[in-house]
C-alpha positions in Angstrom: 0.1 -0.1 -0.3 0.9 3.7 -0.5 1.8 4.0 3.4 0.1 7.8 3.6 -1.4 6.9 6.8 1.9 5.6 8.5 4.2 8.0 7.1 2.6 11.4 8.0 1.9 12.5 11.8 -1.8 12.3 12.6 -1.8 16.1 13.3 -2.3 16.4 9.4 -5.6 14.4 9.6 -6.9 16.4 12.7 -10.1 18.4 11.8 -9.6 22.1 12.7 -12.6 24.5 13.1 -12.2 28.2 11.7 -14.6 30.9 12.0 -14.4 33.4 9.0 -16.8 36.5 7.5 -18.2 36.2 4.2 -19.8 39.1 3.0 -20.5 40.3 6.4 -21.7 36.8 7.5 -19.8 34.7 10.1 -19.5 31.0 9.3 -17.3 28.2 10.7 -15.4 25.8 8.3 -14.2 22.7 9.6 -11.2 21.0 7.4 -8.3 18.7 8.2 -5.2 20.3 9.0 -3.6 19.1 5.6 -6.4 21.4 3.6 -5.7 24.3 6.0 -1.9 24.3 4.9 -2.8 24.2 1.6 -5.2 26.8 1.7 -2.8 29.2 3.4 -0.1 28.4 0.7 -2.3 29.4 -1.9 -3.7 32.8 -0.2 0.0 33.5 0.6 1.0 33.3 -3.1 -2.2 35.3 -3.6 -1.1 38.1 -1.5 -4.3 37.5 0.9 -5.1 36.3 4.0 -6.7 32.7 4.2 -10.4 34.1 5.2 -9.8 36.7 2.1 -9.0 33.5 -0.2 -11.9 31.7 1.2 -14.5 34.4 0.4 -13.1 35.2 -3.0 -13.6 31.6 -3.8 -16.9 31.5 -2.5 -18.0 34.5 -4.5 -16.4 32.8 -7.6 -18.3 29.4 -7.1 -21.5 31.8 -6.5 -20.9 33.7 -9.6 -19.9 30.4 -11.5 -22.8 27.9 -10.2 -25.4 30.2 -8.6 -25.1 28.1 -5.5 -23.0 26.3 -3.3 -24.1 23.0 -1.7 -20.9 22.6 0.6 -18.5 25.1 1.1 -16.0 22.7 3.1 -16.1 20.7 0.0 -15.4 23.1 -2.5 -12.5 24.3 -0.4 -11.0 20.5 -0.4 -11.7 20.3 -4.0 -9.5 23.7 -4.7 -6.8 22.0 -2.6 -6.6 19.1 -4.9 -6.9 21.1 -8.2 -4.2 23.2 -6.7 -1.9 20.4 -5.8 -2.5 18.8 -9.3 -1.7 21.9 -11.1 1.3 22.6 -9.0 2.7 18.7 -9.8 2.0 19.3 -13.4 4.2 22.4 -13.4 6.9 20.6 -11.3 7.1 17.8 -14.0 7.3 20.3 -16.8 10.5 21.9 -15.0 
């Protein structure tokens, strides 16, 4: 097997709640620590705070699709896509 669960710290799998404001409304987002790390990396690269990044992504999702079933699911998917694109760029180098 790939041994992901045995080679990484349990802390990467720990779920963390964070409160953020989107369009003036307070909301709570619960994600695993590993996803928060990726979101912080994306935000840093974009010159935004993590909360600002989440707000931008939320509004992009609404603009594109008109609704958002699950903010946490959307954020996890963004993290996976970001990592895939980052890996593809690395492979080209």
